[in-house]
Z-matrix of the N, CA and C atoms (Angstrom, degrees):
N
C 1 1.437
C 2 1.509 1 109.57
N 3 1.334 2 114.53 1 153.69
C 4 1.459 3 119.70 2 -175.61
C 5 1.531 4 113.19 3 -117.57
N 6 1.291 5 117.95 4 17.72
C 7 1.455 6 120.86 5 -179.85
C 8 1.518 7 109.00 6 -73.58
N 9 1.339 8 114.51 7 160.66
C 10 1.456 9 120.41 8 179.93
C 11 1.534 10 109.28 9 -117.43
N 12 1.300 11 115.50 10 158.63
C 13 1.454 12 121.93 11 169.85
C 14 1.523 13 107.01 12 -97.68
N 15 1.321 14 115.84 13 137.71
C 16 1.462 15 121.21 14 179.27
C 17 1.518 16 110.10 15 -106.43
N 18 1.308 17 116.49 16 128.67
C 19 1.477 18 123.42 17 179.38
C 20 1.503 19 109.34 18 -116.50
N 21 1.311 20 115.58 19 150.90
C 22 1.474 21 121.15 20 175.53
C 23 1.502 22 108.65 21 -120.03
N 24 1.324 23 117.17 22 137.27
C 25 1.443 24 122.91 23 -179.65
C 26 1.516 25 109.37 24 -87.91
N 27 1.315 26 118.02 25 126.70
C 28 1.474 27 120.38 26 179.37
C 29 1.533 28 109.59 27 -88.75
N 30 1.325 29 116.90 28 -178.55
C 31 1.445 30 122.82 29 -176.95
C 32 1.513 31 114.39 30 -60.53
N 33 1.327 32 116.97 31 -24.23
C 34 1.463 33 121.48 32 179.42
C 35 1.513 34 113.12 33 -89.08
N 36 1.347 35 116.39 34 -1.23
C 37 1.451 36 120.08 35 -178.25
C 38 1.509 37 114.31 36 88.45
N 39 1.320 38 117.89 37 -0.47
C 40 1.459 39 120.84 38 179.44
C 41 1.528 40 110.17 39 -80.41
N 42 1.313 41 116.54 40 144.80
C 43 1.456 42 120.80 41 179.74
C 44 1.538 43 109.48 42 -96.82
N 45 1.331 44 116.58 43 130.68
C 46 1.456 45 121.87 44 177.31
C 47 1.517 46 108.75 45 -120.25
N 48 1.339 47 116.79 46 139.19
C 49 1.435 48 121.76 47 179.19
C 50 1.510 49 109.50 48 -63.05
N 51 1.327 50 117.67 49 124.05
C 52 1.445 51 122.90 50 178.38
C 53 1.523 52 111.48 51 -96.22
N 54 1.342 53 116.11 52 -46.32
C 55 1.467 54 120.99 53 -179.77
C 56 1.507 55 108.58 54 -156.83
N 57 1.313 56 115.64 55 132.71
C 58 1.476 57 121.76 56 177.60
C 59 1.514 58 110.75 57 -92.33
N 60 1.270 59 117.29 58 158.10
C 61 1.475 60 125.86 59 173.20
C 62 1.521 61 110.83 60 55.89
N 63 1.335 62 117.80 61 47.57
C 64 1.451 63 122.72 62 -179.81
C 65 1.536 64 108.38 63 -73.08
N 66 1.341 65 113.29 64 132.16
C 67 1.451 66 120.47 65 178.46
C 68 1.508 67 111.46 66 -110.41
N 69 1.340 68 117.88 67 -35.09
C 70 1.458 69 121.77 68 -174.75
C 71 1.539 70 109.14 69 -128.96
N 72 1.319 71 115.64 70 135.43
C 73 1.483 72 121.70 71 172.16
C 74 1.522 73 105.49 72 -125.60
N 75 1.361 74 115.63 73 122.25
C 76 1.469 75 120.88 74 -178.07
C 77 1.515 76 109.71 75 -127.23
N 78 1.337 77 117.98 76 137.94
C 79 1.447 78 120.52 77 172.90
C 80 1.532 79 108.90 78 -74.70
N 81 1.326 80 116.66 79 143.91
C 82 1.452 81 122.81 80 177.25
C 83 1.532 82 107.69 81 -121.16
N 84 1.315 83 116.81 82 168.20
C 85 1.446 84 120.47 83 176.84
C 86 1.509 85 111.46 84 -67.00
N 87 1.298 86 116.19 85 153.76
C 88 1.463 87 120.11 86 177.76
C 89 1.500 88 114.00 87 77.88
N 90 1.336 89 118.99 88 19.60
C 91 1.438 90 121.01 89 178.27
C 92 1.515 91 114.85 90 76.78
N 93 1.323 92 116.32 91 19.61
C 94 1.478 93 118.93 92 -179.70
C 95 1.524 94 110.30 93 -98.34
N 96 1.326 95 113.68 94 158.11
C 97 1.462 96 121.79 95 178.18
C 98 1.530 97 107.77 96 -124.23
N 99 1.336 98 115.59 97 131.97
C 100 1.478 99 121.22 98 177.15
C 101 1.544 100 107.13 99 -101.82
N 102 1.274 101 114.99 100 128.13
C 103 1.481 102 122.36 101 175.48
C 104 1.516 103 108.77 102 -112.17
N 105 1.326 104 117.26 103 133.15
C 106 1.469 105 120.76 104 178.91
C 107 1.516 106 107.70 105 -128.15
N 108 1.322 107 115.52 106 127.22
C 109 1.471 108 121.39 107 179.13
C 110 1.506 109 111.23 108 -84.60
N 111 1.333 110 116.39 109 169.48
C 112 1.437 111 120.75 110 178.56
C 113 1.550 112 111.38 111 -67.81
N 114 1.301 113 116.81 112 -13.24
C 115 1.465 114 123.00 113 178.26
C 116 1.517 115 112.85 114 -94.47
N 117 1.352 116 117.79 115 0.43
C 118 1.434 117 121.56 116 -179.95
C 119 1.521 118 114.17 117 90.36
N 120 1.314 119 117.59 118 -4.54
C 121 1.464 120 119.73 119 178.85
C 122 1.539 121 108.75 120 -69.89
N 123 1.342 122 116.76 121 136.50
C 124 1.435 123 122.03 122 -177.43
C 125 1.523 124 111.31 123 -123.87
N 126 1.304 125 114.89 124 144.87
C 127 1.484 126 121.92 125 172.49
C 128 1.492 127 107.59 126 -137.02
N 129 1.325 128 116.52 127 138.09
C 130 1.453 129 122.60 128 176.04
C 131 1.514 130 106.47 129 -121.27
N 132 1.344 131 113.98 130 124.52
C 133 1.492 132 119.64 131 -179.58
C 134 1.528 133 109.93 132 -131.83
N 135 1.319 134 115.85 133 149.60
C 136 1.423 135 121.65 134 173.36
C 137 1.524 136 107.09 135 -87.98
N 138 1.307 137 117.57 136 99.27
C 139 1.474 138 122.29 137 -172.19
C 140 1.497 139 110.10 138 -157.47
N 141 1.313 140 115.09 139 166.90
C 142 1.455 141 124.59 140 172.44
C 143 1.518 142 108.41 141 -112.00
N 144 1.302 143 116.89 142 153.42
C 145 1.459 144 120.51 143 173.76
C 146 1.513 145 106.73 144 -79.07
N 147 1.323 146 114.91 145 119.72
C 148 1.488 147 120.07 146 179.66
C 149 1.524 148 109.57 147 -87.29
N 150 1.334 149 115.80 148 -42.52
C 151 1.478 150 119.92 149 178.02
C 152 1.527 151 110.11 150 -161.18
N 153 1.313 152 114.05 151 156.10
C 154 1.450 153 120.98 152 176.12
C 155 1.525 154 108.42 153 -138.96
N 156 1.312 155 115.06 154 135.65
C 157 1.464 156 120.18 155 174.46
C 158 1.519 157 105.79 156 -131.83
N 159 1.309 158 117.65 157 97.25
C 160 1.436 159 120.67 158 -178.17
C 161 1.527 160 112.91 159 -71.14
N 162 1.301 161 116.56 160 -28.17
C 163 1.479 162 118.73 161 175.71
C 164 1.541 163 110.18 162 -66.53
N 165 1.344 164 115.90 163 -36.95
C 166 1.453 165 119.49 164 178.20
C 167 1.523 166 114.41 165 -92.77
N 168 1.346 167 115.76 166 3.50
C 169 1.470 168 121.95 167 177.23
C 170 1.506 169 111.29 168 57.42
N 171 1.341 170 115.23 169 52.33
C 172 1.459 171 119.88 170 -171.11
C 173 1.561 172 110.37 171 -142.71
N 174 1.313 173 116.17 172 129.51
C 175 1.473 174 124.19 173 175.31
C 176 1.519 175 107.54 174 -124.26
N 177 1.314 176 117.07 175 129.89
C 178 1.468 177 121.21 176 178.56
C 179 1.509 178 108.02 177 -116.51
N 180 1.336 179 116.60 178 127.85
C 181 1.449 180 123.47 179 177.72
C 182 1.498 181 110.99 180 -112.64
N 183 1.314 182 116.22 181 151.09
C 184 1.479 183 121.10 182 176.73
C 185 1.517 184 106.44 183 -124.31
N 186 1.333 185 116.50 184 129.39
C 187 1.468 186 120.33 185 179.89
C 188 1.506 187 110.68 186 -65.79
N 189 1.311 188 115.07 187 150.94
C 190 1.465 189 120.89 188 179.03
C 191 1.501 190 110.26 189 -88.58
């Protein structure tokens, strides 16, 4: 499988799992990002993409 796990960086710099098995990442209005997993679970967060490693199946977001 080629899905990624999405993590969000908190104020202390620690990464917390936001959503597993992410299939789709879409920009939304107002600086938000919509993440959709292969199971149809969705999360919308106001964040920027800090880093992506598709080989490691990893997306890191930083809140705005």
